[in-house]
VOGU-3710 file (C-alpha; in Angstrom, 3 decimals, decimal comma):
1> mkpdhdvlkr> 87,036/74,236/102,130  88,831/71,609/101,249  92,503/71,730/101,072  94,159/72,058/97,517  97,336/69,935/97,556  98,737/71,472/94,329  98,365/75,055/96,062  100,552/73,370/99,529  103,045/72,068/96,826  103,192/75,597/94,565
11> vakvfgageq> 103,921/77,352/98,403  106,400/75,039/99,207  108,355/75,191/96,041  108,803/79,235/96,377  111,363/78,341/98,855  112,771/75,468/96,938  113,339/77,555/94,083  114,434/80,669/94,917  117,378/82,541/96,388  115,297/83,825/99,532
21> saldikeicg> 115,171/81,625/102,712  112,276/84,044/103,756  109,440/85,362/102,349  106,404/87,271/103,363  102,644/86,203/102,402  102,303/88,813/99,913  105,798/87,519/98,425  104,853/84,253/98,630  101,925/84,472/96,784  103,459/86,539/93,903
31> laglsydett> 106,191/84,009/93,436  103,575/81,216/93,328  101,270/82,706/91,124  98,491/82,367/93,908  95,841/85,465/94,841  95,988/87,005/97,800  92,870/86,087/99,274  91,207/83,696/101,945  92,089/80,666/100,047  95,298/81,201/99,976
41> lfhltilnde> 95,712/82,333/103,637  93,745/78,832/104,258  96,395/76,981/102,470  99,028/79,204/103,897  97,709/78,053/107,695  97,418/74,928/106,789  101,308/74,387/106,321  101,907/76,433/109,538  99,305/74,284/111,614  101,549/71,181/110,159
51> gllvrqdgkp> 104,796/72,609/111,221  105,818/73,363/107,741  105,625/76,605/107,515  106,896/79,088/110,195  107,958/82,878/111,329  111,706/83,405/110,695  111,992/84,694/114,161  110,471/81,839/116,283  107,497/83,147/117,136  104,335/80,838/117,228
61> gigiqhdleg> 101,531/81,693/113,814  102,041/83,431/110,573  100,142/86,734/111,056  96,743/85,868/110,133  94,389/86,958/112,097  90,705/87,378/111,805  88,195/90,108/113,206  84,649/89,174/114,560  83,241/89,620/111,383  85,839/86,738/109,612
71> naivslmklr> 87,598/89,197/107,786  91,277/88,432/107,593  93,761/90,714/109,178  97,546/90,083/107,766  100,350/91,368/109,725  103,425/90,852/107,019  106,297/89,336/108,495  109,030/86,896/106,949  108,141/83,190/106,736  110,097/80,428/106,130
81> lsadgykfls> 109,731/76,698/105,413  110,699/74,441/108,494  113,181/71,471/108,379  109,945/69,347/107,738  108,758/71,831/105,276  112,150/71,344/103,472  111,657/67,448/103,452  108,253/67,672/102,160  109,000/69,635/98,995  111,707/67,171/98,389
91> asekpeylkk> 109,397/64,270/99,106  106,870/65,627/97,129  108,829/65,538/93,763  109,798/61,731/94,420  108,164/58,830/92,021  106,799/56,875/95,443  104,848/60,126/96,259  103,732/60,622/92,919  102,537/57,462/92,807  100,270/57,680/96,085
101> mksfagplsl> 99,087/61,139/95,219  97,476/59,265/92,136  95,888/56,562/94,167  93,435/59,183/95,434  90,717/60,520/92,958  88,582/63,733/93,761  89,465/66,558/96,043  91,511/65,449/98,751  90,297/66,368/102,148  92,125/67,270/105,243
111> etikeflrfs> 92,882/64,435/106,987  94,295/63,052/103,278  96,552/66,251/102,999  97,809/65,514/106,541  98,324/61,720/105,781  100,284/63,203/102,486  102,430/65,390/104,307  103,526/62,297/107,071  104,153/59,870/104,212  106,114/62,893/102,316
121> ikistekff> 108,435/63,536/105,763  108,661/59,403/106,003  110,074/58,756/102,564  112,087/61,542/102,874  113,845/60,678/105,898  113,748/56,943/105,206  117,181/57,543/102,613  119,174/58,524/105,683  118,341/55,397/107,931
//
């Protein structure tokens, strides 16, 4: 499965637009207009892998495990964006970021998504220094 940058952004925007700073996976899916399925769980895992989506209690993981047959087992717990997650959200709306996004054609690989995440955090923090 290839990451979809729009899904990653939609998840991040849920936290930026809402009054709640912590939501469980079902709440995130509902507010982002996403299906509660393997594709969405995959994208939430990517955000967690990159340190952008974390548990509110500070423990590792976001409550997604798989059984021996590959079926997802989800423990609902409150998740929130990390500081870098908010930087990603802020930077993803900047013209420089959108210009870089448009420079790529077709589906984005995981490496490209990671590059965008690093780039978004970089341009977000540059305004402070």
